[in-house]
Every structure is written in structure tokens, then in C-alpha cells.
C-alpha positions in Angstrom: 22.0 129.3 30.0 20.9 129.7 33.7 18.7 127.0 35.0 15.4 127.9 36.7 15.3 127.2 40.4 12.5 124.8 41.4 10.2 126.0 44.1 9.8 123.9 47.2 6.7 121.6 46.7 6.3 123.0 43.1 5.2 119.7 41.6 2.4 119.1 44.1 -1.0 118.1 42.7 -2.7 118.1 46.1 -5.7 120.5 46.2 -5.3 123.4 48.7 -8.5 122.3 50.5 -7.0 118.9 51.2 -3.8 120.4 52.4 -5.7 122.8 54.7 -7.4 119.8 56.2 -4.0 118.2 56.8 -2.8 121.4 58.4 -5.8 121.4 60.7 -4.9 117.9 61.9 -1.4 119.0 62.6 -2.6 122.1 64.5 -4.9 119.9 66.6 -1.8 117.7 67.5 -0.1 121.0 68.6 -3.0 121.9 70.9 -5.5 123.8 68.8 -9.0 123.7 70.3 -11.0 125.3 67.5 -10.1 125.8 63.8 -11.9 128.0 61.2 -11.2 128.3 57.5 -11.2 131.6 55.7 -12.4 132.0 52.1 -12.4 134.8 49.5 -14.3 134.4 46.3 -14.8 130.7 47.0 -11.0 130.0 47.5 -9.4 129.1 50.7 -7.1 131.8 51.9 -6.2 131.1 55.5 -6.8 129.4 58.8 -7.7 130.7 62.2 -7.4 128.7 65.4 -7.6 128.9 69.2 -5.0 127.5 71.5 -4.9 127.5 75.2 -1.7 129.3 76.3 -0.7 129.7 80.0 -4.4 129.4 81.0 -5.8 131.7 78.3 -7.4 131.0 75.0 -5.6 132.9 72.3 -6.6 133.2 68.6 -4.1 132.8 65.8 -4.6 133.5 62.1 -2.4 132.3 59.3 -2.8 133.3 55.7 -1.5 131.3 52.7 0.4 134.0 50.8 -0.1 132.8 47.2 0.9 136.0 45.3 4.7 135.5 45.7 4.4 132.0 44.4 2.2 133.1 41.5 4.7 135.8 40.5 7.6 133.4 40.4 5.6 130.9 38.3 4.2 133.7 36.0 7.7 135.1 35.5 8.7 131.9 33.8 6.1 132.2 31.2 6.8 134.5 28.2 4.1 136.7 26.7 0.4 136.5 26.8 -1.4 133.6 28.5 -5.0 132.8 27.7 -7.6 132.9 30.4 -7.5 129.1 31.0 -3.7 129.1 31.2 -3.7 132.1 33.6 -6.3 130.3 35.8 -4.3 127.1 35.8 -1.2 129.0 36.9 -3.1 130.7 39.8 -4.5 127.3 40.9 -1.0 125.8 40.8 0.4 128.7 42.9 -2.4 128.1 45.3 -1.6 124.4 45.7 2.1 125.1 46.1 1.6 127.9 48.7 -0.6 125.7 50.9 1.7 122.7 50.6 4.7 124.8 51.6 2.7 126.1 54.6 1.9 122.5 55.6 5.5 121.4 55.5 6.5 124.5 57.6 3.9 123.7 60.2 4.8 120.0 60.3 8.4 121.0 61.0 7.4 123.4 63.7 5.2 120.9 65.4 7.9 118.3 65.3 10.1 120.7 67.3 7.2 121.4 69.7 6.7 117.7 70.2 10.3 117.0 71.2 10.5 120.1 73.5 12.8 122.2 71.3 10.3 125.0 71.3 6.8 125.9 72.5 3.7 126.4 70.3 3.5 130.0 71.3 7.2 130.6 70.4 6.5 129.3 66.9 3.0 130.8 66.3 3.4 134.1 68.2 3.7 136.2 65.0 0.3 134.8 63.9 -1.5 135.7 67.2 -4.5 137.9 66.5 -4.4 141.2 68.3 -7.5 143.2 69.5 -7.5 145.1 66.2 -7.9 141.8 64.3 -4.4 141.9 62.8 -1.8 139.3 63.4 0.9 140.4 65.9 3.5 140.5 63.1 1.3 142.7 60.9 0.6 145.0 63.8 4.3 145.4 64.6 5.2 145.7 60.9 2.6 148.4 60.4 4.3 150.5 63.1 7.7 149.7 61.7 8.4 147.7 64.9 8.5 150.8 67.0 6.9 149.0 69.9 10.0 147.0 70.3 12.8 148.7 72.2 16.2 148.4 70.6 18.8 146.4 72.7 20.8 148.5 75.1 24.4 148.9 74.0 27.0 147.9 76.5 29.0 150.8 78.0 
């Protein structure tokens, strides 16, 4: 019988709001000058922050993508779940997604701190464009057509 793969940070019991506060602290360490928290239906869904980059204040936005985590956790359950069990599963997915995001940001900031990378190099996909989208979402929406393919050597 195949064993189920454990998700990274799957057993966390830390509430998403506490994890978001920890992320804010790490972002401040990386140079964030302002941080805002985004909510939908009373649930924390993302963070936005400003960071001074080459003399300009840039805005970054980072969502916590909970749905993929929820789908994995739900796929392990067989049959119908009652409303309370379903809500518990969604809350768990929310905690796990935020905790994974914290660990990723901590690793990136560790590399920034030792000079292996720059904050903008790490967070560039999350930079907010004039349309309000992240740079990644804007590029993805155009199927990355703004990026020229590399020239082939002759």
C-alpha cells in the first residue's frame, strides 16, 4: 500500500495570523518600510509591503495560496465530510500554507543577509505593477510574451 506523502509544515498548530506577524518581522529585517495585511471574509489572505529599491519605493504583494494545500488534504479524506470537519480542514490548510510561506521567506532573507542574493532578486515576482497585479501574474497573463526568447548562437 502506498504511503501518503507528508506536506512540509503539515503538523503546525500555529494560527495563520501569528505566522503572518512573524513574516512581517522577517520582511522588516529584509528592508520593508510598510506592511499591510489583506483579508477576505475575515480570513488573512496575503501581505503587501513597501521596500526601498535603488532609491525608489516599490510595492510588493504576496498571497498565501491555500487552495492547493486544501486540495491535497481533502484528497486524503474519503466520502462526505460534515460542515465542522470541512471547516477544520480549511483552517488546517490555511495554517500550513502560511507556515510554508514563512519558512520560504526566512530562507530567502537568510540568503539576502549573507549577500548571496538581493531582496529584489527574490521578491521581484511579487512586485506590484501599475495594474495592481504582481509582476509574475502580469507576465503569466500574457503567457510571458513580454520576455524575449534568448538568441540562438549562429
